[in-house]
N, C-alpha and C positions, 0 to 999 in steps of 0.2 A: 155200441162198442166204445170203450175207453182204453187208451193206451198210455202207459207211463214208462219212460226210459230211465232205468236205474243207472245213473252215471258211475264211473269208476274206471280202473285200468282195464277191466274186462266187463263192459256194461251188458245189460240185458234189457229186453222189452217185455213188460208184463201187460197182456191184453185181456181186459175184462169183457166177457161176452154175455149177451142176453139170449134167452131162448130163440132159436131159429137163426142166430147169427153164425157166420162161418169165417174162420181164419185159415189162410194158406201159408205154409212156411217151407223153406228149403229142407230137404231130407237131412236129418241129423241135427237140426237147429233146436229141437225141443230141450228145455231144461226141466220144466215141470208142467203138470196138468192138475187143476183143482176144480172140484165141482162135477156137475153132470155133463161132461164133455166126451164125445166119442171121436175116435181117430180113424181116418180113412186114407188109403194111399191112392194117389191119382197120377196118371201120366198126361201132362198137359198136351192137348192137341192129338191125343191118341198115340198109337204106335209111331206114326210118321213124325208127329211133333216131338215125341220123346227121343227118337233117334236123332232128329235134327238138333235138338238141344244138347244131346250127348256129344255128337260129332263136331258141332260148330262152337259150342260154348264150353265144352269140357265138363259140364255139370251132370248130376244124376238125372236119369230119365224120369224120375219120380219126384213128386212133392207130397207133403202131408197135409190133409185137410182136417181141421179141428171144428167139429160141429157141436154147437151148444144145444143140448136137449133141455137144459135148465140153466140157471145162472152158474157161471164158472169163470175160470181164468187160465190162461196159458202163458208160460214164460219161455221165450226163445232168446238165443244168444249166438254170437259168432264163433267161429272155430279157433280164433286166436285173439290176443289182447288188442284193443283199439278203440274205435268210436262207433256209435250207432246214430243214424239220422233218420227222422221221419220226413217223408216227402209226399206232398199231396199231388198225386198224378192226375192230370187231365189232358191226355194226349199221348205223348210218347217220349221215352228217354232211352238212351243206350248206356249200358253199364258194363264194367269189367266182370268177368265170369264169377268171381267170388263175392261180389258186392251185394247181390240180392239176398236178403234174409227172409222176408215174408211180406204178405200184403193182405189187405182187407178191401173187398169191393170187386168190381168187374175188371180184372187185369189179365191180359194175355202175356205169356212168357215164351219166348222163342229165341233161337240162336240168331245172331245178327250177321248178315253178309258183309264182308269187308268192302270198303269203297275203293281200295286199290289192290292189285294183284300182289299176293305175298303176305298181306296182313293176316294175322292169326297163325301163319306158318312161321314167319319171323317173329321174334319178340325179345331178342336180346337176353334169352334165358329167363324172362319174366312170365312166359306163358300168356302172351297178349291175345286173348280171345274174348269175344264180346257176346252179350245177349241183349235182346230188345224187350222192353216192358211197354205195353200199350193198353190204354183204356182209361177208366176213371176209378180212383180209389186211393187208399193210403198205402204207401210202400215204405218198408224199412230197409235201409242200406247200411252195410257194415264196411269199415275200412281199418287199416292198420295205423296206429298212431293217432294223429288228429286230422281233421278235414281242413282243406284250404280251397277257397272258392274264387273264381274269376268270372266276370261278366265281360265277354269279348265283344267289342263293337265290330261293325262290318269291316272286314279286311285285316283286323288285328290278329297277329300271329303269336302262338305260344308253342314252345318246344318242350316236350315232357318226356321224362323217363317212362318206358313202357309199363313198369310195375307200379307207377304212382297214379295212374288214372283210376277214378272210381266211376264217374258218370259224366256224360255230355248230353246236351240237347241235340236233336237231329239236325238242327240248322248249322251246327258246327261241322266244317269239313275236316277230315282227318286222314293222315297218311303216315305210314311207317317208312323211314328212310335210314339207309346205312350212313353212319357218321363219315364225314369227309376225312380222307387221309388214313393211311394204314396205321401210323403210330397212334393217332387219336383213337381209332377204333379198337386197337389191341391193348393199349396201355392207359387209356383215359380213365378207366375205372367206372364208366357209365354204361357199359354194354355196347354191343355193336349197333343197335338200332334205337332210334328215338321217334316219338310220335310228334308229327308236325300238325298243329291244329290252326285253323283259320276261322275267325268269327264271321257272322255274329252268333251269339249264344252263350249259355252258361256251361261252365266246366267245374267239376269238383275233383280235387286230387286228395290222395292220402300221403301223409308224411313218412310213414314207415311200413312199406309193403312187406308182407310176410316172407316173400321170396328173399329179401335182403337179410332178414334175421336167420332164415334157414341156411343161407349161404355162409354166413358168419359162423354158425354152429358147426357146419361141416368143416370149415377151415380150422376151427379150434379143435375139433375132434381129430383132424389129421395131424395138427401140431402135437396133440397129446400122445398120439401113437408114436410120432417121431421122438418125443421126449422119453417115452417109455422104452423105446428101442435103444436110445442112447444110454439110458441108465442101465439097461441090461448088458450092453456091450462093455460099459465102464466097469460094472461089477465083475464081469467075467475076466477082464484084463487085470483087475485088482487081485483076484484069486490066483491068476497065473503068476503075477509078480511076487506074491507071497511065497 
């Protein structure tokens, strides 16, 4: 297996496979298939595993397997502009629900139980639900904007917007807390909830979560409707005054 990340505003991963090799990718991530590659749909962990992933991580119950019967290549890409990172997994990581793009090797995918009551239910409108990747192999992660990394030492704290998390190591303790103060929570512009992380361990964040872009688009669409309504009223008044 050889993989190349094609950089850009909307990057892609091109994975070259030799006969007998297998690539697993998130449902809907495929951009192209070239060569003698067959596609299979699989439910990780069977029905129970698929339901757990759907209910806990908010992802599809299915993943797509690309099996090389002969030499070929598969291109996969994320659902929105951003960045892609290749991570060599040997153990376990916990990632945000949309971060997982695909993997090569022996990797298990499952929903992650929260460490504190309310995580995954609360999320400040960012949909803070997690999934766990375990095993040994190559994993590709996707995030909005650019990646920002922190290596927390023992006891070091980091407070993060719920939408900005991409990946943490399991040694990092995490909890979602309501911002202090009514005014700060309602008018601070950062959402009602923030993730409080405590080291040791590695943390990867994304600079532009898709939820923020979507929120801005909705706000702009609402403003457009208001402007259109105002123009219609103004035009009607103009005709009356004539």
